[in-house]
C-alpha positions in Angstrom: -77.6 18.0 -53.0 -80.2 16.1 -54.9 -79.3 13.0 -56.9 -81.3 12.6 -60.0 -79.7 9.4 -61.5 -78.2 6.2 -60.3 -75.2 7.1 -62.5 -74.4 10.0 -60.1 -74.0 7.4 -57.4 -71.7 5.1 -59.5 -68.4 6.2 -57.8 -69.9 5.7 -54.3 -71.3 2.3 -55.3 -67.9 1.3 -56.6 -66.4 2.4 -53.4 -68.7 0.1 -51.5 -67.4 -2.8 -53.6 -63.8 -1.7 -52.8 -64.6 -1.6 -49.1 -66.3 -5.0 -49.2 -63.3 -6.6 -50.9 -60.5 -4.8 -49.1 -62.0 -5.3 -45.6 -63.8 -8.6 -46.0 -62.2 -9.8 -42.8 -63.8 -7.0 -40.7 -67.1 -7.5 -38.8 -70.1 -6.6 -40.9 -71.3 -3.0 -41.0 -74.2 -1.2 -42.6 -73.1 0.5 -45.8 -75.2 3.3 -47.3 -74.7 5.3 -50.5 -76.2 8.7 -50.3 -75.4 12.4 -50.2 -73.1 13.0 -47.2 -72.0 16.2 -45.6 -68.2 16.1 -45.3 -66.3 18.7 -43.4 -65.7 20.4 -46.8 -68.7 19.7 -49.1 -72.0 17.9 -49.7 -71.4 15.1 -52.2 -72.2 11.5 -52.9 -70.4 9.2 -50.5 -70.6 6.1 -48.3 -71.6 5.9 -44.7 -70.3 2.9 -42.8 -72.4 2.4 -39.7 -71.3 0.2 -36.8 -73.9 -0.7 -34.2 -72.2 -3.7 -32.5 -70.0 -1.8 -30.1 -67.0 0.4 -30.0 -64.5 -2.5 -30.4 -66.0 -3.1 -33.9 -65.9 0.6 -34.6 -62.2 0.6 -33.6 -61.4 -2.3 -36.0 -63.0 -0.3 -38.8 -61.3 2.9 -37.7 -57.9 1.3 -37.7 -58.5 -0.4 -41.1 -59.6 2.8 -42.7 -56.6 4.6 -41.2 -58.7 7.3 -39.5 -56.8 9.2 -36.8 -58.3 8.9 -33.3 -57.6 12.6 -32.9 -59.9 13.4 -35.8 -63.0 11.7 -34.3 -66.1 13.6 -33.3 -67.4 12.1 -30.1 -71.0 12.7 -28.9 -72.3 11.6 -25.5 -76.0 10.7 -26.4 -78.6 9.9 -23.7 -78.4 6.2 -24.4 -75.0 5.6 -25.9 -71.7 7.0 -27.1 -71.4 8.0 -30.8 -68.1 8.2 -32.7 -67.6 9.6 -36.2 -64.7 10.0 -38.5 -63.9 10.6 -42.2 -61.7 9.2 -44.9 -61.7 8.6 -48.6 -61.8 5.4 -50.7 -61.0 5.8 -54.4 -61.7 9.5 -54.1 -65.1 8.9 -52.5 -65.8 10.3 -49.0 -66.4 7.6 -46.4 -68.1 8.5 -43.1 -67.5 6.0 -40.4 -70.0 6.2 -37.5 -70.2 3.9 -34.5 -72.4 3.5 -31.5 -71.7 1.8 -28.2 -73.0 1.9 -24.7 -69.7 1.7 -23.0 -66.5 3.8 -23.1 -63.6 2.3 -25.0 -61.2 0.2 -22.9 -58.2 2.1 -21.6 -55.9 0.1 -23.9 -57.6 1.3 -27.1 -56.2 4.5 -28.7 -59.6 6.2 -29.0 -58.8 9.6 -27.5 -60.9 11.6 -29.9 -60.6 15.2 -31.0 -63.9 17.1 -31.0 -66.3 16.3 -28.2 -69.9 17.4 -28.3 -72.8 16.7 -25.9 -76.1 16.1 -27.5 -78.0 17.0 -24.3 -77.0 19.0 -21.3 -77.2 17.0 -18.1 
């Protein structure tokens, strides 16, 4: 999907504002407004990227009410990647996190879909 105007991104930009206000207590994350590929469509949305460990990802996942069973987990060569989806004000929000350790056994990250980026 090609965006031709800033106006086409207005709803996603507004969703960023909602996220910033609603979850101001959470650790900082990278927010990006762009075309996102959801499980159902390609549309304008927000990607929330967490690079500070899986505990920070877990805080965001809980706040966004993303089920641990719906996560996609990738075992990358240098880290673990977790991804989940939700909606804020009707705008798709992709949560992605990276960490170099497995979640502690007490965290509910069981994950649904597992994929390996590289065969070992």
